[in-house]
N, C-alpha and C positions, 0 to 999 in steps of 0.2 A: 423406439419401446418407449414413452411413456413410463417415468417413475409410479408404481402402485401408489395408488391412491382409496382411501376409503369408503366398502363397497357405499350401494344406496341403504336407505334405512329397511325398504323392500326387499332385500335380498334376501333368501333362504341358504345360501350354502356361497361364502365369503367370500372372499377372490385371496387366491393362495398366496402368501405372501413365505415367499419361498424365503427369503432372507430370516424372517424368526424360526420359518422352521425348522435351519441349519440350525440357528440358536437354539430354537429347544431341546431338537436328536442330541447336544453335545451335555444340553442340561441334565440328561438323567442321572441320576442322586447326588447330585448339584441342589441345579436350580429350580426348586419345586414354585416358587409362584411361577415363572417361563411357562413348566408343564399344565401348572392348573389357567393358565392364561388361554391356552392352547384349546384347551379337555374343553373349558367355557362355553369360547369360538363356538365349536362344534358338536356342541353338542346337542343345541334345539336341530339344526338339521339331520344329525343325527337320530333325533329321538321322529324324525317326523317321516325318515328313512324306515323306520321297523319298525312304524306301525303301520305301514303303506305295507308294509311287503310280509311282514309277519303280525297279520290284525286281533287274529287271537291271543297273541303277548304280550295287548296294551296293556295292560295295571301289574306287567310286570318290565314295563321298562326302564325305571328308573334302576333296581336291580341289575339289569341287564348291562344297563351302560356302564353302572358305576362298575362291573366286575370286565365288560370290553376296557374298561381305561385300565387298569392295576393290572390287568393280564399282558394288554396290550401297547398301548400308548405308554406307559410309563416302564416299559421291559427295554435295558437296557440293548440297544441296537432295532430296534425296530422303525424309530425315525427314519432310522438311515437307509433303511429299507424305503419309504416311502420315497427320498430324495430323488432316491435312483430311475425312479417309475415314472417320475414326472407325470402323473398324472393323479396328483392328493385327491382331489375328488373321489376320483373313481377308487383308487386303492384303500382308501376307508370305509366304500360301500363295503367294498368285494370281502374285504376281511369282515365286518358283522354282519354281514351276512354269512359267514364259514363258521363265524364264532356261533350264533345259535345258532347252527343247524347240533355245531357239534354238540353242542351245550341238547339241544330236545335231541341228538341220538344217544346220549349217552345214561338222561334220565326216563326213556320212552322204556316203559314196561308193560308188553317186552318187545324190545327193540326197534324199530322201524326204517324203511331202508330208506340211502338217499334221494330213489323217485317221487318216494311218499313226502318228501321232508322240501322237492322244488314244487310242488303242485304250487299253480295260477291260476286257480278260480280267477272269475270275470270281475268281480268286486275290483282283486285285490289290486287287479290289471290298472283298472277303475282309480281307482286311488294311484296309484302307481305314474299314471299318466299326467294326474291331476297337479301332481309335485314337481314333474317334467317341467313342466306346466308354465309354473308356478318361476323356476329357479329359468327357463328361458325370458319370461317375460322381466326380469331383475335385467338380467344383463343384457334385455332390450332395453331400458328403466336409463339404463349410465347411459350407452353409449347416447341414449339422443339427448340427456345430457353435456351431456362432453361437446355432443354437435351445436346444441346449438348455447353455451358457451364460447363455442370457435366462431359459429357464424355470427354472433351477435360481439364479437370484440373488433376494434380498427386493423382494418385493409388495406392499404392502398391502393395494392394493383386492386383488388379485387373489394369493391363499393356497395356489388350487389349480394353482402353474402345474406343482409336480415333476411332481400328478402328471396335467398334461396330457402333462409332457413320457414321462414313461411308457406311458401308451396311445397317443402315436404311435411311444417306438419298437418298441415291442410289435408292433405293427398293418401301417402302411405304409411302415415302417425297417426292422422286422426280416430282410426280402429284401432290405433292397438293405447291410444289416453286417454280416446272418451267413450271409443268403449259406441263411436258413431260412423253411419257412413262416408267414405272418400268424399271429396268435395269434389264436383264436377268440372271440368275444365270450364265452361262460361261461366261464373260463378265463382272460378280461381282470378280468370285475367278481370274479373270486375272488382274482387274484395280486393288483390294485393296489385292494382292501378298498372299490367302485362299489357304490351302491346299489342298481343296473339295468343290465340290455344298454340301455337307454332312455340314461342318463344317459352309459353309457361313448362312447356314439357323438355326445353333446355334445361329450361333450372331444378326442375326435377333429375334431369338426369344424373348435372351435377351436384344435386345434392345427393340423390344414391351413393355415389363410388364418397362424398364425401361422408355418408352414417356407415358407409364398409370399410373402410380405414380408419375409423375411430372404433370402430364393432372389434377389427383385427384386431387395436392397440390392446382393446381388454381384454380377448381372447387370448392376449401372451400375456397375458401374469397370473393367468391361470395351467395355461400350457401352452409347456417348455418346445415342442416337438415341434417341427415347421407343419411337417405334413398330418400330426394330428390338430394345430391349426384352421391350417386350410379344410379339413374332415369336419373341424365345428364351424368353420364359417359359411359350407355348405346347406350342412343343417339348418341351420339359423336363415340362411337364404328361402330354402323352404317353408320356414316355422311364417316367418315377414310376410311371404307372397300372399300365403294362405290365409291370415289373419289380415291383411288390407287390401286384396285381390291386386294388386302391382304388382312385379315382378323387378325381384331386387337381382338385376343380372347387369 
């Protein structure tokens, strides 16, 4: 697995730096700077998630996130629990949701039931879907960036790698990068100086394998368990097939 890189600027949730997270877990009560950096790193995605899940609490977002940081993130032992889950992003979202529900329950007059707190109006589901879409596109953008760099590097055994990137860019990646229709094979053959549509299809198949390999590297940087990596990859395959019209298999 490649070492973690800085996430793309468009990323909503930063890729999990497990080494940094471990350092922050040991810094509770000792190194305020390490903890402040962690809090600042995740503040924006947590705020977006909070506003999408509990839109009526938008005007209280700053106060809620401040209280959540003090009550959870800065509490000794809490970040160590997060390390053991191996799904830090999901751990943060679930912890924040439970924190807000507990807060609402305590402040409600008369008290409300858990069922009432878990209502899911269509508008909230739509906002959450948009949030998840932004996250997925950020991961795909990072994967495409790595694939392009790989294809444009010099490879003696595969001199056609730049051509592989062009075919992949103009076919399945085009709807993602440019919000445009994928180029048809006839135009693709002429544009990339390929001998036949069959050769273009072969180059595309190679490109898909390369893309999935890089996607696997990216996902492994925030998901540690192999079964969760496999599950995440399958979700991205479905997502990409829907966007591009090309099956990512």
